[in-house]
N, C-alpha and C positions, 0 to 999 in steps of 0.2 A: 503495499499500499504507499503511495507517495506520501511524502508530508502534508502537499496540499490537500487530499483527501483524508487524511485525519484529522486537519485541523478544521475542516467543515463538517464535520460529524458531529450529531445534534442525539440527545434522546429522543426519545420516540414518545410523544403524548398527542392528545387528540388535535390541538392547533395543529400539530405537526403533519398529520395525517389528512387533516382538512384543507391543507394547503398544498400538499403533493399535487402533480400532475397537473399545474396550472389549474389549482383549487377545484378539481373535476368531483370531488365527495361534496364539498362545501354547495357548488352548482347544483347539485343532483338533490342532496337533502332540500335546499332553498324550493327547487322547483316542486316537490311533494308537499310540501308547507304553504306552497302557493296553490294547489290543487285541494287539500283541504280547507284551506283559509274561502277558495272560492264556492267549495259545496256548502260549509256552512252558512254563507252569504245566501247562497239560493235556496238552499232550506234550512231556514232557522228553526221549523218547526220539528226538524230530526232529532231527536236527542242523542240518539247512539254516538259514539266516539267516532271520531276520525284519525286512524292510525299511519305515523310516517315510521316505519321499521330501519333502523342501521344494523346492519349484521358485519363486524370487522372478522377478517378469516386471515390467522397467522398458519403458515405451514413450514417444516423442515424443509430446506430448501440444499440440506447435505446430509451426508451420513453420519458428520460429527457435532451437529446440531448448533453449528457457527453460525449460519445462516439462514435466513428466513424469508420466506417469499409472504407477500400481503396482497390482501384483496379485500374489496368489500360488496356488498347489495344493498339497496337502498330499495325500499319497496313503500307502497302506501294503499291503503286501504278505506273505503268509503262505504256507507251501507248502500244497500242496493235501491235501486228507484223502482219504485211501485206507482202504478197507474190506478186510477180508480176501476172499478167494474163496470164492462159493458155488456149491455145485455143484447143476445143476438139469439136469430132461431137458428135452429139445429134439422137440415134434413137430413137424417141419416141414410134413408133411402137412396139419395143422390150423393150422397158422401160429400156433403158442404155445409157449411154456415153462411147466413146470411144475414146482413145488418143495414139500416139505414144510415148513409154516410151524413146525411143532413142532420140527423136526431141521433148520435151513436149512442148516448149513454141513455136510452129510452129502451125499458126491457119492452115495454109494449110501443107499438110503432102506430100513434095516435095522428100522424101525419095524414095518412089515408083515409080518416074517417071522416072528414068533412069539416065545414068552420061554423059549428054550431055554437060554440063558447065565445065566438068572438062577436063583438059588439060594433 
């Protein structure tokens, strides 16, 4: 090892790991935080937590244990998105389902029954 390389050696800590490779770990974590933030903003009534998981992996790089390989995984998880229930008619004999695209939430398609209720 050269003297210059020995002078540049630093103890490994979270700040050092986050700054490696042009701060790739920091950027990926920030991206997942942004996704969680946007999801909370868009769905404030969804009370389940949003998760950002950071997994740091260290493995031996030689048979003596003098060298180590490092890698990271960052993942995010938001609660599933659910729609309201939409009523449809099932025609099992024809192997298809149908719905009225004008009023997809109505279980009973009243748009075909006339305008008796309108004034």
